[in-house]
C-alpha positions in Angstrom: -19.3 -13.4 9.7 -22.8 -14.1 10.5 -22.8 -12.7 13.8 -26.1 -10.8 14.7 -25.7 -7.0 15.5 -26.8 -7.6 19.2 -23.7 -10.1 19.7 -21.2 -7.5 18.6 -19.0 -6.3 21.6 -16.6 -4.2 19.8 -15.2 -3.1 16.2 -11.8 -2.5 14.8 -11.4 0.2 12.1 -8.3 0.3 9.8 -7.5 3.4 7.8 -4.5 4.5 5.5 -2.1 7.4 6.7 -0.8 9.2 9.6 -3.1 8.7 12.5 -2.8 9.3 16.1 -3.8 5.9 17.2 -4.8 6.6 21.1 -6.7 9.4 20.1 -8.7 7.6 17.3 -8.1 10.6 15.1 -6.5 10.1 11.2 -4.4 13.4 10.8 -3.9 13.1 7.1 -3.8 10.4 4.5 -2.2 11.2 0.9 -4.5 9.1 -0.9 -7.3 10.6 0.8 -6.9 14.1 0.7 -10.0 15.9 2.2 -9.4 13.7 5.5 -7.7 16.1 7.5 -7.8 15.4 11.6 -10.9 13.1 11.4 -12.4 12.0 14.5 -12.9 8.2 12.8 -12.8 6.1 15.9 -15.7 8.3 17.6 -17.8 8.5 14.3 -17.7 4.9 14.1 -18.3 4.2 17.8 -21.1 6.8 17.5 -22.6 5.4 14.6 -22.7 1.7 15.6 -22.9 2.4 19.1 -20.0 0.4 20.1 -16.7 0.9 21.4 -14.1 1.2 18.8 -10.4 1.3 18.4 -8.5 2.7 15.5 -5.2 1.1 13.9 -3.3 1.6 10.4 -4.5 -0.5 7.7 -1.0 -2.1 7.1 -0.2 -2.4 10.7 -3.4 -4.6 11.0 -2.5 -6.6 7.9 1.0 -7.3 8.7 -0.1 -8.5 12.2 -3.0 -10.7 10.2 -0.6 -12.4 8.3 1.9 -13.0 11.1 -0.9 -14.3 13.4 -2.8 -16.4 10.7 -0.6 -16.3 7.3 3.0 -16.5 6.4 4.0 -15.7 9.8 3.0 -19.1 11.1 6.0 -20.5 9.1 6.4 -24.3 8.4 8.3 -25.3 11.5 7.3 -25.6 15.1 8.1 -21.7 15.9 6.3 -18.9 14.1 8.3 -16.2 12.1 9.0 -13.9 15.1 10.1 -10.7 12.6 7.5 -10.0 9.9 7.8 -7.3 7.3 4.8 -6.7 5.2 4.6 -4.1 2.1 1.2 -3.6 0.9 0.7 -2.7 -2.8 -2.5 -1.3 -3.5 -3.9 2.4 -4.6 -0.8 3.3 -2.0 2.1 1.6 -0.7 2.3 0.8 3.0 4.4 -1.4 5.9 3.9 -3.2 8.9 6.3 -4.5 11.2 5.6 -7.4 13.6 8.5 -8.1 15.9 8.1 -11.0 18.5 4.4 -10.8 18.2 4.2 -6.7 18.6 3.3 -4.4 16.1 5.8 -1.6 15.9 4.2 2.0 15.7 7.2 4.2 16.5 6.8 7.4 18.8 4.3 8.9 16.9 2.1 6.1 15.3 3.9 6.7 11.9 6.6 3.9 12.0 7.5 2.0 8.8 5.5 3.9 6.4 7.8 2.8 3.6 5.6 4.4 0.8 7.0 7.6 1.8 10.5 6.8 1.3 12.0 8.9 -0.8 13.4 6.6 -3.7 14.4 9.3 -6.3 15.2 12.9 -4.5 13.3 15.5 -6.7 11.0 12.9 -8.6 7.6 12.4 -9.0 5.1 14.5 -6.9 3.3 12.4 -4.1 -0.1 12.9 -2.8 1.9 13.5 0.6 3.8 16.6 -0.9 7.0 14.9 -1.4 8.8 14.2 -4.6 10.4 10.8 -5.3 8.4 8.6 -2.9 8.3 4.7 -3.6 4.5 5.1 -3.8 4.8 7.3 -7.0 6.8 4.5 -8.6 5.0 1.2 -7.6 1.3 1.7 -6.2 -1.4 0.5 -8.7 -2.5 4.3 -9.1 0.7 5.5 -10.1 1.8 2.6 -11.9 -1.4 3.3 -14.1 -0.5 7.0 -14.2 3.0 6.6 -15.4 1.8 4.4 -18.5 -1.2 6.5 -19.1 0.8 10.0 -18.9 3.7 8.3 -21.4 1.3 7.4 -23.9 -0.5 11.1 -23.9 2.8 12.3 -24.7 3.9 10.3 -27.4 1.4 9.6 -30.5 4.2 7.3 -31.5 4.1 5.2 -28.5 0.4 5.4 -28.8 0.7 3.7 -31.9 3.2 1.2 -31.3 1.7 0.0 -27.9 -1.2 -2.3 -27.5 -1.9 0.0 -24.3 -2.6 3.1 -26.9 -6.0 1.3 -27.8 -6.9 1.2 -24.1 -6.1 4.9 -23.5 -8.2 5.9 -26.8 -11.4 3.6 -25.4 -11.0 4.1 -21.5 -9.1 7.8 -21.2 -6.7 5.8 -19.0 -4.6 2.7 -18.3 -4.7 0.9 -15.2 -2.3 -1.1 -13.4 -4.0 -4.2 -14.2 -3.8 -3.1 -18.1 -0.1 -2.8 -17.4 0.1 -6.2 -16.2 -2.0 -8.1 -18.8 -0.9 -6.3 -21.6 3.2 -6.9 -20.2 2.3 -10.6 -20.1 1.0 -10.5 -23.5 4.2 -9.3 -25.1 3.5 -5.6 -25.3 7.3 -4.0 -24.9 6.2 -0.7 -23.5 4.0 -2.5 -20.9 6.5 -4.7 -19.8 9.0 -1.8 -19.5 6.5 0.1 -16.7 5.9 -3.1 -15.1 9.6 -3.8 -14.7 10.4 -0.3 -13.3 7.7 -0.9 -10.9 9.1 -4.3 -9.7 12.7 -2.9 -9.5 11.5 0.0 -7.2 9.8 -2.9 -5.1 12.8 -4.8 -5.3 15.0 -1.7 -4.2 12.6 -1.1 -1.0 13.0 -4.6 0.1 16.5 -3.9 0.1 16.5 -1.0 2.0 14.1 -2.8 4.7 16.7 -5.7 4.7 19.1 -3.3 5.5 17.4 -1.2 7.9 15.4 -3.5 10.0 16.8 -7.1 9.0 13.4 -8.9 9.2 12.9 -12.6 9.1 10.5 -12.7 6.4 9.3 -10.1 4.1 5.6 -10.5 2.7 4.3 -8.9 -0.4 0.7 -8.1 -0.2 -2.3 -6.3 -1.9 -4.3 -5.9 -5.2 -0.6 -5.5 -6.9 0.3 -9.0 -6.1 -2.9 -10.9 -7.7 
């Protein structure tokens, strides 16, 4: 931002996962399995010799969108009730209601990535099975395609993603998207399942929270 270090007054630290925000401690994160009760705020504050505050990454993204993005609306009044789904390595959620971030009693509200969509389904990094994240995050979209291709010689021969798997050893969500747009039937099926799960999540959010606007953000939306 072109600001000299001597002019910095404080730093905001954003982290995925479950955290005690008032204490600045990340208790656990499904996609950072080594992080257990990490005093992240204190570490950053000490390292930079600046006051620091910890916030959930999806909460901060939702607030930023409400403050400076889609939440500004097109009329005279900003959107007063905005929900955001962050679609990247994992799936996060953030709710801004009348200008305030809703965090819940234990700072763990709106973690929609860990709603159970299919009981007994795919194992999630959080320890549950069937979480939304395991069906529509970037990591798990690529993993679903990779696992299916590895399990079937016929599929590897039929799908253009088979060549990707052979050359790189894995298939990414970006590969799935590109090959789906290129007409590959298997890639399109994987991508459609990802989109279907996102759509179901949005329906559930609408019934439970009744937001005025749902914003999709993150690498999966590019």
